[in-house]
Every structure is written in structure tokens, then in C-alpha cells.
N, C-alpha and C positions, 0 to 999 in steps of 0.2 A: 504494500500500500504506500503510495507516494503522497505526502502532505503538501509538498511543493517541489520545485525542480531539483532541489538539493537533498531534501530530507525525506526519509521513508523507512518502513519497517517490513521485514519478512518474518513469518512464523512457521513452525513445524517441529521436527524433532531432530536429534543428532544422527550421525551416520549409523549408530548401533541401534537406533530406535528406543533408546533407554530414557532420554531426557527431552522434555519439551523445551524449545528455545525461542527467544525473541532476539532478532538481530536488527541493528539500526545503522543506517548510512546518513552521512551529512555532506557527502561529496558526489551526489548524483548516482550512487551505486558503484563507484570505483572501489570502495572498500566498505566492509561491514564490521561492526564491533558487537560483542555480546552485551545484551542488556539484562537478560533474565534466563536462568536455567531452572527448569522445574522438574522435580522428581519423576514420577512414573507416567505422567500424562503428556501427550503431544499437544501443541497448540494447533487449532484448526483454522482460525481466521482472525483478522485484525482490521480495525477501522479507526481512523482519526478524523476529527472535525476540523482541526487546524494543525499547526506544527507542534502543539503542546498537549492537546487533549485527545486521548485515545482509549480504546478497549481492545482486549484480546480474549478470544473464547477458547476453552479447552473442555476436557471431560469432567464428569462428576459434578455437573451443574455450576462449575466455576467460571467466572469472568474476571479478568484482571483489568485494572484501570490505572491511568497515569494522567497527571495534569502538568508535568514538566518535561514533556517530550520523550519520556521513557527513561529519564535518569533514575527514577525509582518507580516501582509498580506495587500496588496493593491488590488484594483479592477480595472478591465478594461472591456470594453464593445465591443462586436463584432457589427459593424455598418451594420445592415441589415434593410430593410424596415419593416419587421414584428417584432413587439415588443416582443410577448411572444414566445420565443424559448428556449429550454433547451439545455445546453451543456452536452450531454449524454455520449459522448465518447471523451476522451482526452488522449494525450500522450506527455510528455516532453521528447524529443529525446536526447537533450543535454542541456547545461546550457543556451543556447540562443534560440534554435529552438524547436518548438512544434506544434502540430496539434490538432484540435478539430472539432467534428461533432456536429452541433446544428440542432434541428428539432422541428417542431410542426406538426399539422395534415396534412397540405398541402405543407410545405416547408422544404427543407433540404439543409444545406450548409456545406462545408468543409472550415475551416479557418486555417490560419497559422500565427505563431509569429516567429520573428527572433531576438527579444530583451527580451527574458525571460518572455514573457507574458504581457509586458507593453502595447503593441499595437497588433492588429490583422487585417489581411486582408483576405477577402473571395476569395478563389481560385477556388471553384467549387460549382455549385448550381443546384438543381433540384426542380421544382415546379409542376411536372406532376402527382403526385400520392396522394392517400388518405392515405398515411402512410409515414414513413421515408424511403427515397430512399437510404441513406447510413446508415449502421447499425453497423459497427465495423471498427477498423483500427489497423495497426501494421506497424511501421516504424523501419528499422534497422539502419538508420542514417538520416541525414537531407535531403538527396536527394532521398533515395530509400525506397519504402514502398508499402503497399497494403491498400485498403479500400474495405469493403464488400458492395455490392449493392443489391437492391431488386427491381424487376420489376414485376408488376401484369401480370398474364396470359402469362408468357413467356415460351418458349419451348427450351430445355427440362426441365429447372428449373427456378423458380422465382429468385433464388439467383445466384450471380456471384461475381467475384473479379475484381477490377480495379488496375492496377499496374503502378507505376511511377518510373522513374529513373532520373528525373530532378526537384525534389522538388515540384511536382504537376502541372508543366506547361503543360505536356501532359500525357495521360493515355492510357493504352492498356487493353482491356477487356479479361478476362479469363473465359471461360465457363466450367461448370462441366458436366460430363456424366449423362445420365438418371439413376435414382435410383428407386427401387421398392417401392410400398406403396405410402404414402403421403409425402415423403421426398421432392418432387419437389415443393411443395407449402410452404416449411419451410423457415426460416430466419436464416442467420448467425448472431449470437449474439456476438461472440468473436473470435479474431484472435491471433495467436502467431507465429511470424517468427523470427528465429535466424539469418538468412541471406536470401537473395532473392531466394534461392533454397529450403531451408528446413523450413516447417511451418505446422501449424495445423489450421483448422477452426472447429468451433463447434456451434451448435444452435439447432433449432427445431421449434416447433409450435404445430403440431399434433403428430409428432414423432421426436425423438432426433437423432443427428448424430455428430460424430467426425471423421474428414477426415484428412489424412496426405499426404504431398507431399515432395518428395526429388529432384524434378526437376523443381521447379518454377511454379507448377500448370499444367504441361503438363499431368501428371497422378496423380491419388489419390488412396490411400489405405483406406479401411474402418476399422477404429479402434473401432467404436461403432455405432450402428444404431438401433433405435426403442425400446430400453429397458426402456426409460422413456419418459417424455413429451418434455423437452427442457433442454439444457445446457445454462447457462446464463453468466458465467465468467470463465476465465482460467488464472492461474498464475503459473510461474515457479520460484523456489527458487534457481536453478542453471541450467546449460544448459541441464541436463538430467532429473531432478526431477520436475514434474509439477502436478497440480491439476485442475480439472474441477468441478464446482459446478452447480447443476441444480435444477429441480423441486422437491419440497417437501423434501429438504435436501439431495437428492442424490449427491454423490461425488465419483469421480474416480481419480486414481493416475497413473502416468507413471514414470518409472525410466530409460527409454531408449529414452528420448527426444521426446516421442510421439508415438513410434512404440511399441504397446502393452500397454494395460491399465488394471487395476484391480480395483474392487470395494472397497471402504472404508466403512466398516460396520457402520451404525448409532448406537448410543447408545440409541435411542428411541425404545420402544417396538413395535413389529409388530403386532398390535392388530386389529382385525376386529371390525368395528363400525357398529351398526345397528340402524336405525332411520326412522320414528318415532317408538317409542316403549312405549305402545302397538300400533298396526296398524290394520286397517280394510281392505283397498283395495290394498295397495302397500307398499313396504318397500325398503329402500335404504341400500345396504351393501357396505361399504367403507373400503379399505385397504390402509392406509395412506402412507406406505413406500413400493413402488414397487421394488426399487433397480434394479440390473442388470438382475434379473430373474423374469419374470412375473408369478405370482402364479396361480394355477388352483383352481377354486372355485366350490364346490359341495354343494347343499342345499337339504335337505330331510325334509319331513313333519313328524309329530309324528307317522304316520303309516309306515314309512320307504320308502315312495314313493319319487323318485327323482324329485325335482321341477326345478332344474337348474344344468347345468354342462358346464363349459367352462373356457377358459383362460382369466384372467382379463387384457384386453388390455388397459383399462382405470382404473383410481383409484377408480371407484365406479360402481355398477350395480344396476339397479332398477328392482324389481321383483313384478309382480302382484300376489295378494293373492286370487283372486276370481276364 
């Protein structure tokens, strides 16, 4: 997370997976210094409202907060009955107000802070599903924002948005139209709204999608659909320039606030992988980087006979050799 051109934080765990870590840069990412090492739990996400005030989410209902740019961090706990819940999505809206989605297998809660992360109150709960019921959030100020919702076997889509204009006291549901393919069973993983009218949703599962609205969700334009597996995160460096990152290193960029995207080419080699090698009965052919264009694969035997021909909808194909 970048609070300005020079300063930012990254969170996660160490190389052994033993300690959660917060790293801080003050030189635009050229170097990072340790700010906090945390026992058994990895950090999941981080958000700053400015260069000083931020929060970082981890497991066991814990959210850490700082008001001095990360020089020191204190911890707070969201008080819910279920102990093991991850703070998976968080946003520090301003120096006092923030929101967090915490979830485990059966339970999802939306929590809110009004004192910079020192204390949290649960404002919305769902215990009806075998997965996270709230999957992403984007608030434009302390009172106005959206969260993404997921409901199993719902028509026309499992995913929807919930909108609030009173700080989470009440919510209005926004449904999406029906889409082709397997999009209806996908999940919204990330949101970005610049105001309550203009915003982007992105996600996937079996197929990816990026959708844009200019009227508060009444209508949506398709900016990307089905060219990869899923988009996981979306960040903007200014009101017009943004990036979405997804499956296997796929990344796209917009310079028009979300209307129109272009692929960012990976510096990895687009190599075909074949295994096991040698093989007797079957072989798997994998193409690690699908990008925005799905490749066509043709396989011939030593006599020139075509064994397989098709577009690689997934990242690998299994071929029988008998």
C-alpha cells in the first residue's frame, strides 16, 4: 500500500512462514525496513488514510493500528464469538474511520472503527454460508460505500453489491445482469469506487471479469471477461491510472479511470511445460502465462498425425497417449 510517492507498506509473513511482518519504505520502494514482526500469524492486508494513519489485518480477529507512520503499532481485537477469523479486507477511510471484513469458513462480519483502529464494533454479520459472505469493500468517505456479497445458488449471479449511505446502518442490494459462461458463479474479489456513481468490480473463480459503472450500479460495462482465471486486487495511483493483478501474474492497466484496459506484458517466458517426461499413458501440457489472449494448442505425433487441437481455456491440458 502506497500512502504517497515515497512512503508505503507491504505485509505478509517471512520466508519460513513463521512470523507475520510489516515492512515500510520511505524511498519509493528502493529499500524496505522492518516495522513489526508478529508471532504465529501472517498479516493479510494493510491500508493507510495518509502517511501516518494506518491499519493492518491478521488472524485471530486482530487488527493493528498506527498513527505515526508505522514507527510503532498497537493491536486491537474485533469482539466476535468465533475466535479464528481473518481480517481479509480493510480500508482506513480517514484518520478516524475505517472498515474491515473478517471471515472464516462459516462466519463473516463487517466491523467499523471510529477512533483510528483502537476499538471496533460489528455492524453486519452473516453466518448462513460455507464461505465468506462479504468479499470486498470500497468506501468513498465515512458514511458512503459498497461491500461485495456472495450468495450460493443465487439467480442471476452469486455475486452482488450492498450499498450504504449512513455508515453501515442500512444497506441497499444491487444486482448484476446475467452474464454468459460461468461468470454467474464467480466472486468479486476487489472493488474501487471514486465516488458513489463511478466504480469498478473485479474477480473471478472459473472465469475472470472486470465491470465498470458510471451510474451507481444501475448499468455495467464489461471491460474484461474470461481471459484469465481471476483478478485478485486492484489499485489506483491517481484517479485515472489503475492496475488489476490476477492469476499467475496476469496484470492489466487502465489510464481512463477504468473505461478501457490493456494488458501488461510479463517478463516471464511463455514456455510450454510438458510432464511427466518421459510418459507412457498420458501427458500434461501447461502454458503458465495465458494473458489476455488464450493460445491455440496443436499437438502432432512423429508421423504428422494431429493428436489434439483446441483453444486452451485453462492453463493446462491432459492428453492420452494410448
